C-alpha positions, 0 to 999 in steps of 0.5 A: 395356567389360564384357559379361555374358551371362546364362542364367536358370534354367540347370539347368532350361534344360539339362533342357528343351534335352535333353527338349522335353517338359519345357517344358509345365509348371513344372519343379523340378530336384533329386529327387522331390516327396516328398523333404525335401532342398533343391531344385537348380533350377527354371524361370521358371514355378515361380519365379512360384509363389513357389519360391526357392533353399534351399527343400526339394522338399516345399515346392516341391510345396506351392507348385506341385503341378502342377510336374514334378520331375526329378533333378539331374545335375551333370556334364550342367550342368557340360558345358553350362557348359563349352560356353559357355566354349569358345565365348566364349574364341574371342572373348576370353581375358578370360572369367570364369564365374559359376555362380550356378546352383549352390546356395551354402550359404556365402552368407548373402544371396540377391540378385535376380540369384541368385534366377534361378539363372543361368549368367553370363559376364563378358567384358572387352572392354578399351578397345573403345568402346561403338559397336564393342562392341555389334555384337561382343556381339550376334554373340557372343550369336547364336553362343552361341544357334546352337551351344548352343540357349540364349537368353542375355540380354546386358548391356553397360556400363563396369563389371561390376555394371552389366553384370550388372544390365543382363543380369538385367533384359534379355529373353532374346536381347536386348542392353541396353547402358548408356552410361558416362555413364548408369550411375548413372541406369540403376541408380537405378531398380533395386531395392536387392535387386540388391546382395549385402545380408546379412539385417540390412542388408536389414531396416534398409534396409526400415525406412528406406524405401530400396527402390531403389539410387537412394535408397541412392546419394543418402545421404552416404558418411559416413551410410552408414558410420555406419549400416552400417559400413565394409563397406557402402561397397563396396555404396554404390559399386556403387549409384552405378555406380562401377567395381570390379574387372574380370573376371579372365582364367580359362582353362578347366581342361582336363578329361576326363569320362565319365558312365554312366546306369544303368537299372535302377539298380545294386545290386551293388558288384562290378558298380559296380567293374567299370563303374569299371574299364572307365571307367578303361580308356577314360580311360587311352586318351584320356589316352594319345591326348592324351599327358597324365596326370591330376593330380586325379580326381573321382568323382560318383555319384547314388543314390536319396537324391541326388548326392555326389562326392569329389575327390582331388589325386594325389601323382603324376599317373596315366595308366594304367588300373591307376593310375586304377582304384586311385585310383577305388577309394579314392574309392568307399570314401569314398562308402558306398552308400546305395542303388541307383546311378542314375548315375556320372561320372569326371573327370580334371582338372589334366591335365599332359604325361605324363612321357616314358620311354626304353624299353629295346630290349634288356632281357635281350640280351647284347653278342654278341647285339646285335652280331648284331642290329645289321646287321638293324636297320641294314638296315631303317632305312637313313636312320637313323644309328647310333652306338656310345658309347666311354668317353673320360674317366671322371673328367670332371665333365661327363657328355657329355665322359665318352664319345664317339659313333663312327658305325657 
């Protein structure tokens, strides 16, 4: 069985969790109402006013002038999404996040599911039967609600697409199970817009009067292929409730992140660099505590014109404050300041074990001085054994055979 946990309007939900006063009016996330750039997210109340993904903040203000507009803070949303992944991995390692709340300009289609900009998580419960999977998924939902104060809607089915549709039509804090034998009947009454249709195929389906997945599934396979091409057969199988690829196990990438909010905003580049140096020092301290080194760094900053970020995969993992500062300076150089900076975030990813180095005990001490120091060291560390290397065969091919250790 596959479970899908869905938290609709995720960005606005995170904002309202952190500020209860935002629940009083429709909410639009992404900036101020006079800005021409695309919005980042919105609440359910704003969606009822006709606001959709891809609209500009100005358009959203025209459709919903009583909405409250707030800037977007990507690190906060990523952190909240990570909280949920951490909880779900306590139940199963077969977890696949699907961050539909992040605007994706590469897609030429917007499904009914994506219009709610949800955070969705697929859990592969493998061969667990429905009667046992349902109470387990209910417990997972309760745990997520208790620890994060989010209200997930949960769908449960034998395949991923059906579970996603069930979670989308389900109310928050509810479970919608679909028995394996009832999947096609359940999907038949759902709008065909749940399928990831491109604009041309959606237009042609409207012209043909096909509004539901049941009507689409009633067509013959040959007719679908002839009318829409071979690519449409994948959508045809989804509408018929036929199984598709299961969620891939995806372990969350270990990451360290520091964020600073500035009130008032920073206008001086030197002050910004000083803040970055302090953050690099804190990051280095945490890396040292975990005995890790950063394989990639991400610098995210937000100014009055919006948020931007730059990411760099390091040739050599970095762990010291000096190394991290140099890389952050290089990333900052790629983000020219367009105005006062209101927020700054530094993330260290692709963490790897830090390479151990043998420190030299005697850097500038002569052999005679070592002989004088040894009795003091041996007296201090009485339970430790001390050995002296003695050359035995300098030409031996194995290094460990070239000398012998003699106890002192």
